[in-house]
C-alpha positions in Angstrom: 0.0 0.0 0.0 2.8 2.5 0.9 4.5 1.6 -2.4 1.3 2.4 -4.3 0.9 5.7 -2.6 4.6 6.7 -3.1 4.2 5.6 -6.8 1.0 7.6 -7.0 2.7 10.8 -5.8 5.6 10.2 -8.2 3.2 9.6 -11.1 1.3 12.8 -10.2 4.5 14.9 -10.0 5.8 13.6 -13.3 2.5 14.0 -14.9 2.1 17.6 -13.8 5.6 18.4 -14.9 5.0 16.9 -18.3 1.6 18.6 -18.6 -0.1 15.3 -19.0 -3.4 14.0 -17.4 -2.9 11.5 -14.6 -5.4 8.9 -13.3 -4.8 7.5 -9.8 -6.7 4.9 -7.8 -5.8 3.1 -4.6 -6.0 -0.3 -6.3 -3.8 0.5 -9.1 -1.6 3.4 -10.3 -2.1 4.1 -14.0 -0.6 7.1 -15.7 -2.1 8.1 -19.1 0.6 8.3 -21.6 2.1 11.8 -21.5 0.9 14.0 -24.4 4.0 15.1 -26.1 4.3 18.8 -25.0 4.6 21.1 -27.8 7.9 23.0 -27.7 9.0 25.8 -30.0 12.4 25.4 -31.6 15.1 27.1 -29.7 16.5 28.9 -32.7 14.7 29.8 -36.0 16.5 30.7 -39.3 14.5 33.4 -40.9 14.8 35.3 -44.2 16.2 32.2 -46.0 15.9 33.9 -49.4 16.8 37.3 -48.5 19.7 38.9 -50.5 21.2 40.4 -47.4 21.5 37.0 -45.8 19.6 34.9 -43.2 18.6 36.0 -39.7 19.2 33.7 -36.8 16.5 34.2 -34.2 16.9 32.9 -30.7 13.3 32.1 -29.7 14.4 30.5 -26.4 16.2 33.8 -25.3 13.1 35.9 -26.0 10.7 33.6 -24.1 12.9 32.7 -21.1 15.0 35.8 -20.4 14.1 39.3 -19.4 13.8 40.5 -22.9 10.6 42.5 -22.8 10.8 46.3 -23.2 11.0 46.9 -19.4 13.4 44.0 -18.7 10.8 42.6 -16.3 10.3 39.3 -17.9 10.2 37.4 -21.2 8.5 38.7 -24.3 4.8 37.7 -24.1 3.9 35.1 -26.9 1.3 37.6 -28.3 3.9 40.3 -28.8 4.9 38.4 -31.9 1.9 35.9 -32.4 -0.6 38.6 -32.3 -3.4 36.6 -33.9 -3.2 34.0 -31.1 -5.5 35.9 -28.7 -9.2 36.8 -28.7 -10.3 39.6 -31.1 -11.2 41.8 -28.1 -7.6 41.7 -26.9 -6.0 42.2 -30.4 -8.1 45.4 -30.9 -6.5 46.9 -27.7 -3.2 47.1 -29.7 -3.7 49.2 -32.8 -3.0 48.8 -35.7 -3.5 45.1 -35.1 -7.0 43.8 -36.0 -7.0 40.1 -36.4 -7.4 37.1 -34.2 -7.1 33.6 -35.8 -9.4 31.8 -35.8 -11.8 34.7 -35.6 -13.7 33.0 -32.7 -10.7 32.4 -30.6 -11.2 32.5 -26.8 -7.7 31.7 -25.6 -4.5 33.7 -25.4 -1.3 32.0 -26.4 1.0 31.5 -23.4 3.7 29.0 -22.6 1.2 27.2 -20.4 -1.4 26.9 -23.2 1.4 25.7 -25.6 1.7 22.6 -23.6 -2.0 21.9 -23.4 -3.5 23.1 -26.7 -2.8 20.7 -29.7 -3.1 23.7 -32.0 -2.1 26.7 -29.9 -1.6 29.0 -32.9 -5.0 28.2 -34.4 -3.3 26.9 -37.6 -2.0 30.3 -38.6 1.6 31.1 -39.1 3.2 34.5 -40.0 3.2 33.5 -43.7 -0.6 32.6 -43.5 -1.4 36.3 -43.6 1.9 38.1 -44.4 2.9 36.5 -47.6 5.9 37.6 -49.8 5.2 40.6 -52.0 3.3 39.6 -55.1 2.0 36.4 -53.6 -1.6 35.7 -52.2 -1.8 34.9 -48.5 -3.3 31.5 -47.4 -6.1 33.0 -45.3 -6.9 36.4 -46.7 -7.8 37.6 -50.3 -4.8 40.0 -50.1 -1.9 40.9 -47.8 -3.1 43.1 -44.8 -2.5 46.9 -45.0 -2.3 49.5 -42.3 -2.2 53.3 -42.5 1.3 54.7 -41.9 1.7 56.3 -38.5 2.7 59.7 -39.8 0.9 60.0 -43.0 -2.1 58.9 -45.0 0.1 56.4 -47.0 -0.9 52.7 -46.7 1.7 50.1 -45.9 1.3 46.6 -47.3 2.4 44.2 -44.5 4.3 41.7 -46.5 6.3 39.1 -44.7 9.3 41.4 -44.8 7.4 44.4 -43.6 5.6 42.5 -40.8 8.9 41.1 -39.5 10.8 44.3 -39.7 8.0 46.3 -38.0 7.7 43.8 -35.3 11.3 42.7 -34.6 13.2 45.8 -35.4 10.4 48.0 -34.0 10.6 46.2 -30.6 14.4 46.5 -30.7 14.1 50.2 -31.3 11.7 50.6 -28.3 14.1 48.6 -26.1 17.0 51.1 -27.0 14.6 54.0 -26.1 13.7 52.6 -22.7 16.9 50.8 -21.6 20.6 51.8 -21.6 21.8 48.4 -20.3 21.4 46.5 -23.7 22.2 47.1 -27.3 19.9 45.0 -29.4 20.3 45.4 -33.2 18.0 48.3 -34.3 16.1 48.9 -37.6 19.1 51.0 -38.9 21.6 48.1 -38.4 20.5 45.6 -41.0 23.7 43.5 -41.0 23.5 43.1 -37.2 20.7 40.5 -37.9 21.2 39.5 -41.5 24.3 37.3 -42.1 25.5 36.0 -45.5 
């Protein structure tokens, strides 16, 4: 009996750590097979076809270290994956407008990543922000926004979306923090490597 209880506690601890469901009874201890926890890659290679060279993006550093603008914690998932939250939340961050899927009720977090079999709702950056001249997968055309300081419209191609999001965040970090020197929008070759 004592061995069964000890084993039960061990199974519960392992199950909780792995994000799996656990079923325990006094007669027998049965752990449901752990659902393989979704994990993002640690490093992504972006801009594979760019003439300036590829960009190596350390996803793990952004989601585990104090990389947000105030250096108070990691970058929130929805800072980049803006469609992975309910529409009511997206609308609080102009010029963003879209949640995917449109009836989404959850916000992407590291915890949700381990539980939801499709935490991004099936959309990737390229689903909406295709390359110039190509049709996006989910929209009839590439999204556009009004330029912040004029009436001009900006077509948010894949390149525009990444530059506005990544370099824009880095520019904000430089404005708010003197302790770090991330590559800014004016230092292309700091990110792009041939």
